[in-house]
Each structure stands twice: as structure tokens, then as C-alpha cells.
C-alpha positions in Angstrom: 39.2 4.2 9.0 36.5 6.0 10.8 33.0 4.5 10.9 31.5 7.0 8.5 34.3 7.2 5.9 33.9 6.0 2.4 36.2 3.4 1.0 37.5 4.4 -2.5 35.2 3.1 -5.2 32.5 1.9 -2.8 29.2 3.7 -3.1 25.5 3.6 -2.4 22.8 4.4 -5.0 19.7 5.7 -3.3 16.5 5.5 -5.2 14.2 8.4 -5.5 11.3 8.4 -5.1 11.1 5.8 -2.5 9.2 5.0 0.8 5.8 6.5 1.6 3.3 7.1 -1.1 0.4 9.5 -0.6 -2.1 6.7 0.3 0.1 5.3 3.0 0.9 8.7 4.5 -2.7 9.5 4.7 -3.6 6.1 6.3 -0.9 6.3 9.0 -1.8 9.9 9.8 -5.4 8.8 10.0 -4.8 6.2 12.7 -2.6 8.8 14.7 -5.4 11.5 14.4 -8.1 9.1 15.4 -6.1 8.0 18.5 -5.8 11.7 19.4 -9.4 12.4 18.7 -11.2 9.5 20.2 -8.5 8.0 22.5 -7.3 4.4 22.6 -8.2 1.9 21.5 -8.9 2.5 17.9 -9.6 -0.7 16.1 -8.1 -1.2 12.6 -9.2 -4.0 10.4 -6.1 -5.6 8.8 -2.7 -3.9 9.0 -3.3 -0.4 8.2 -0.4 -0.6 5.8 1.9 -3.7 5.2 4.8 -2.7 7.3 5.9 -4.3 10.5 7.6 -1.3 12.0 4.5 1.0 11.3 2.1 -1.5 12.8 4.2 -2.0 16.0 4.6 1.7 16.5 0.8 2.3 16.2 0.1 -0.6 18.5 2.3 1.1 21.1 0.2 4.2 20.7 -3.1 2.2 21.3 -4.2 0.9 17.9 -5.6 -2.6 17.9 -5.3 -4.6 14.7 -7.9 -7.2 14.0 -8.4 -9.5 11.0 -12.2 -9.7 11.2 -14.8 -7.1 11.8 -16.5 -9.3 14.4 -13.5 -8.9 16.7 -14.3 -5.2 17.4 -16.6 -4.8 20.4 -19.9 -3.0 19.6 -20.0 0.7 19.8 -16.4 1.1 18.9 -14.7 2.7 15.9 -13.2 0.5 13.3 -10.8 1.9 10.6 -10.4 0.2 7.2 -6.9 -0.2 6.0 -5.4 1.5 2.9 -5.9 -1.7 0.9 -9.6 -1.3 0.8 -12.6 -3.6 1.8 -15.4 -5.4 0.0 -18.9 -4.0 0.5 -19.8 -6.8 2.8 -17.3 -5.5 5.4 -19.2 -2.2 5.6 -22.4 -4.3 6.3 -20.5 -6.3 9.0 -19.6 -2.9 10.6 -23.2 -1.8 10.5 -24.4 -4.9 12.0 -21.8 -4.6 14.7 -22.9 -1.2 15.5 -19.5 0.2 14.7 -18.6 3.6 13.6 -16.2 3.4 10.5 -13.3 5.4 9.3 -12.4 4.5 5.8 -8.6 4.9 5.2 -8.8 3.1 1.7 -6.2 4.8 -0.6 -8.2 6.9 -3.1 -6.4 5.2 -5.9 -7.7 1.8 -4.8 -11.2 3.3 -4.5 -10.9 4.3 -8.1 -10.4 0.6 -9.1 -13.4 -0.3 -7.0 -15.5 2.2 -8.8 -14.3 0.9 -12.2 -15.3 -2.6 -11.0 -18.8 -1.5 -10.1 -19.3 0.4 -13.4 -18.2 -2.5 -15.6 -20.2 -5.0 -13.6 -23.2 -2.8 -13.9 -22.7 -2.8 -17.7 -22.5 -6.7 -17.4 -18.8 -7.0 -18.5 -16.7 -9.9 -17.5 -13.9 -8.3 -15.4 -10.4 -9.8 -15.5 -8.7 -8.6 -12.3 -4.9 -9.0 -12.6 -3.4 -9.4 -9.1 -2.2 -11.7 -6.4 -4.6 -14.2 -4.9 -5.3 -13.6 -1.2 -3.9 -10.1 -1.2 -6.1 -7.7 0.8 -6.6 -5.3 -2.0 -7.7 -8.1 -4.5 -10.2 -9.4 -1.9 -11.7 -5.9 -1.6 -12.0 -5.1 -5.2 -13.4 -8.6 -6.1 -15.9 -8.2 -3.4 -17.4 -5.2 -5.4 -18.8 -7.6 -8.0 -18.0 -11.2 -7.2 -20.1 -12.5 -10.0 -18.4 -10.6 -12.7 -14.7 -10.7 -11.5 -12.2 -13.4 -12.0 -8.6 -13.2 -10.9 -5.7 -13.5 -13.3 -2.5 -14.1 -11.3 0.1 -13.6 -14.0 0.6 -14.6 -17.6 0.5 -18.4 -16.9 -3.1 -17.9 -15.6 -4.4 -16.7 -19.0 -4.9 -20.2 -20.5 -7.7 -21.1 -18.0 -9.6 -17.8 -18.2 -13.2 -18.2 -19.8 -15.6 -15.5 -20.4 -19.3 -15.3 -21.3 -19.0 -12.8 -24.2 -15.5 -12.1 -25.7 -16.8 -8.7 -26.9 -17.6 -7.6 -23.3 -14.3 -8.1 -21.4 -12.2 -5.6 -19.5 -9.1 -5.9 -17.5 -8.4 -4.1 -14.1 -5.4 -4.6 -11.8 -4.2 -4.4 -8.3 -2.4 -1.1 -7.7 1.0 -2.6 -6.6 2.0 -5.0 -9.2 5.1 -5.2 -11.5 4.4 -2.9 -14.4 6.3 -5.1 -16.9 4.7 -8.4 -15.7 1.2 -6.9 -15.8 1.7 -5.8 -19.4 2.8 -9.3 -20.2 -0.3 -10.6 -18.8 -2.4 -8.0 -20.6 -0.7 -8.9 -23.9 -1.5 -12.6 -23.4 -5.1 -11.7 -22.5 -5.4 -9.5 -25.7 -4.2 -12.5 -27.8 -6.9 -14.5 -26.4 -9.6 -11.8 -26.4 -8.8 -9.3 -29.1 -11.6 -7.1 -28.0 -10.4 -6.8 -24.5 -11.0 -3.3 -23.0 -8.3 -1.5 -20.9 -9.3 0.6 -17.8 -9.9 4.2 -18.4 -6.6 4.9 -16.7 -3.8 2.8 -15.6 -4.7 1.0 -12.3 -1.1 0.4 -11.1 -0.5 3.5 -9.1 1.9 6.4 -9.7 4.0 5.3 -6.7 4.4 1.8 -7.7 5.4 2.8 -11.2 7.9 5.5 -10.0 9.7 3.2 -7.4 10.1 0.4 -10.1 11.5 3.0 -12.5 14.1 4.2 -10.1 15.0 0.6 -9.2 15.4 -0.2 -12.9 17.9 2.5 -13.3 19.7 1.6 -10.2 19.8 -2.2 -10.8 21.6 -1.6 -14.0 24.6 -0.2 -12.1 24.4 -1.8 -8.5 25.6 -5.4 -8.0 23.5 -5.6 -4.8 20.1 -4.0 -4.2 18.6 -3.8 -0.7 15.0 -3.1 -0.6 13.5 -2.0 2.8 10.1 -3.5 3.2 7.9 -6.1 4.8 7.4 -9.7 3.4 3.6 -9.1 3.1 4.1 -5.9 1.1 3.3 -6.6 -2.6 4.9 -3.4 -4.0 8.2 -4.0 -1.9 8.5 -7.6 -3.1 8.0 -6.4 -6.7 11.0 -4.0 -6.2 13.2 -7.1 -5.5 12.1 -8.8 -8.6 12.5 -5.6 -10.8 16.1 -5.1 -9.4 17.1 -8.6 -10.4 15.6 -8.2 -13.9 17.4 -4.9 -14.3 20.8 -6.6 -13.8 21.6 -6.6 -10.1 23.5 -9.8 -9.1 21.5 -10.0 -5.9 18.6 -8.2 -4.3 17.1 -8.7 -0.8 14.1 -7.5 1.1 14.7 -6.5 4.7 12.5 -5.0 7.4 15.4 -3.5 9.4 19.2 -2.9 8.8 20.1 -5.7 11.3 18.7 -8.2 8.8 21.4 -7.4 6.4 24.0 -10.2 6.1 27.6 -8.8 5.8 28.3 -11.7 3.3 26.1 -10.0 0.8 28.7 -7.1 0.6 31.6 -9.4 -0.4 33.1 -8.1 -3.7 30.4 -5.5 -4.0 31.4 -1.9 -5.0 27.9 -0.5 -5.6 24.9 -1.0 -3.4 21.4 0.1 -4.4 19.0 1.0 -1.7 15.3 1.7 -2.0 12.1 1.2 0.1 8.5 0.1 -0.5 5.6 2.5 -0.4 4.7 1.7 3.2 8.2 2.2 4.6 9.2 5.2 6.9 12.4 6.9 6.1 13.9 6.2 9.4 14.4 2.5 8.4 16.3 3.6 5.2 18.4 5.9 7.3 19.5 3.0 9.5 20.4 0.9 6.4 22.4 3.8 5.1 24.3 4.0 8.5 24.9 0.3 8.4 26.5 0.6 5.0 28.5 3.7 5.9 30.1 1.8 8.8 31.3 -0.7 6.3 32.8 1.7 3.9 29.9 2.6 1.7 29.7 6.2 2.8 29.5 7.8 -0.7 25.7 8.2 -1.5 24.4 9.2 -4.8 20.7 9.7 -5.6 19.2 8.0 -8.5 16.1 10.2 -9.4 13.4 8.8 -11.6 10.5 11.1 -10.9 9.1 14.0 -8.9 6.3 13.2 -6.5 4.0 16.0 -5.2 0.7 14.1 -4.7 -1.1 14.2 -1.3 -4.5 13.2 -0.2 -6.8 14.7 2.3 -7.7 12.8 5.4 -10.6 10.4 5.4 -13.9 12.4 5.4 -15.3 11.0 8.7 -12.1 12.2 10.5 -12.2 15.7 8.8 -15.9 16.0 9.8 -15.3 15.0 13.4 -12.2 17.3 13.7 -14.5 20.1 12.7 -17.3 18.9 15.0 -15.0 18.7 17.9 -14.0 22.3 17.5 -17.6 23.4 17.4 -18.6 21.1 20.4 -15.8 22.4 22.6 -16.8 25.9 22.0 -20.6 25.1 22.6 -20.2 22.8 25.6 -16.8 23.3 27.3 -16.6 19.7 28.5 -20.3 18.6 28.4 -21.4 15.2 27.1 -21.0 16.2 23.5 -17.2 15.8 23.7 -17.5 12.1 24.5 -15.9 10.6 21.5 -17.5 7.2 22.1 -20.9 8.9 22.3 -22.6 10.4 19.4 -20.6 13.6 19.0 -19.7 13.6 15.3 -18.6 10.0 15.2 -19.5 8.5 11.9 -22.7 6.6 11.7 -21.9 3.0 10.7 -23.0 3.3 7.2 -21.6 6.7 6.4 -18.3 5.3 4.9 -19.9 3.6 2.0 
């Protein structure tokens, strides 16, 4: 049998949508554009998106990933990752004389704004999310005195609030939809006057990818989720697949992490990828499976996605400024990206 032929009965169900969401696409392009615009190195605080391959690829192009703002030498540009940062990080950047480019996903920024608004109205805010996750740290930092973390239904028992009539829940954007609703139900039982956010905090991409996996997991014995270990939304897809009925589900960064033993006795393999995963990694998984007789691929479509976000405002402004500068100066000092030509002032990203 040739390497790409399908064995009778063996098939792959390929989830749609999968892979890049609009916020990730925007953040990755922002790093690439910043490297073109200002030259290497461009410093990025925290992994721009939670994907090993993306981070390694950008490092090769000259991005430098740091965990702390203080690691960036003064006078440089620091980019904030898609997960968002607390206000204190903007202050650190200003103190370090750093120009900032904020690649926070607009849907995360929406949650930050909700947190600020409810804190200003003196609500207790119950933030549903995973402790230590970058997004949770950023959102909590908007109103540390008003926010407490609720990490799943089992956390509800220990939640205490000042005034049960002034309580609201918010959430991380990349959680399991079903588990979050379980947590909300438990919170509502405890605090009947609990207010919900104006619109759902779990983002469209997280919800759509989980929906597709639910449909797929009902038919596939094995589900392979392409994604990194530190990616919240990717890990949730594994959980959703198992709950939907898949006998087994695994998270892999690359096709060569697939264990052939997983395929024993399996006729239907489901494949999907997290919101920070480039399609090339999924293609490699499909090639791996096709070489082992799973050449017949069916798409499981749960939703249409057409959302896109414009680039961070600092980059848009600098790209416009660059065009004007080049016309005006033809190689004069104004084109020095490390100088003052259109590079964001440290505070401008707030």
C-alpha cells in the first residue's frame, strides 16, 4: 500500500474551526512587523502566544522573550503578549524607559475593562480561571483589591464576599465552557444575586473549537489535539474530547510525538489544534496519519469564523510615520527606529 492510501474504514475527522484565532494571528504578525520595522532584537514579555513552534520561529527571526520587564535594556521596545498584562507592567516599562507595543488580544482587553468598571462600582469580582495563568495575572492586576480567583467548582465553598448583593463573575477567555457554567451555577447557588458579565468572557474561538471537538469526540475513538502544554485552550480541547466520548485524547506539539500504539484498533481519529497553533503542524499530523492508512479526511464543521483584528495601534502609527519620514528625510536621522521617530512613548499603550 502506498504511503498516502487510505485503508478501508480508517478515517480522520478534522475539526473546523481549529488553529489560529484572530487575537493570536494579530499578535504573531505584530512581532514579525515590529522586527521588519525596528530591526532585531524586539523584546517580548512572556511568550507572545503559548506555542513552542511559534516562539522558536520568532526567536530565529530576532525576537527575544523575557519573563520580566526589567530584563529589557533601557531604550528598547517591549511587546506585551496576547494574554495581556497588569497595569503595573505598563508602569515598569515607563520606569525602564521602554517603548511599548501592546499585542493584548482585544477580547482579553474587554475583560480587563469589565474588571475596572465593576471595581469602580465597588463590586466583589469573582474571576473564574486558572491560577498562575498569564491572562489571570493580568486581569487580576486591574483591581487586585476587588478580585478573587475561583479555579473551578470545587473552589466555590471557600469564596467569601463583603456584600452578596454586589457580586459579579468574570472569566479567563480560554476555559472549558461547560466547566465554567458549572462553576457559575455553584456560585449562583451561594450568591443568588450574582451578576453575569455584559457578554460572555470565554471567547468565540475557544467556544467554537470546543464545539467542533464535541461533535468529533462523539465519533472518534482517538483525538489528537495539536498544541503546547502551557496552552490553556489546547488542554481544554483534550478534556472536552474525552467528555464527548473519545476513548483517548492526547496533546502533542509535533507529529513526531504521536505514539503509534495509540492507533491500535482505532478506525476514526479526530484531529484539531489550539488557538495558537499554525496550520503547518496540523498538516504534518495529517501526513503522519495518512502514511499509516488514515488517508480519508472528513471535515467536521461547527462554525464559520471571519473575525479579524487590526494591528496594535503603536505599530499602525509607526508604519504610517515611517512612510512619511522616508519621504521627508530619505535616510536622515528620523528613520532610526531606536530613536524617536514614531516609536511609542512608554506610556502610550495604556
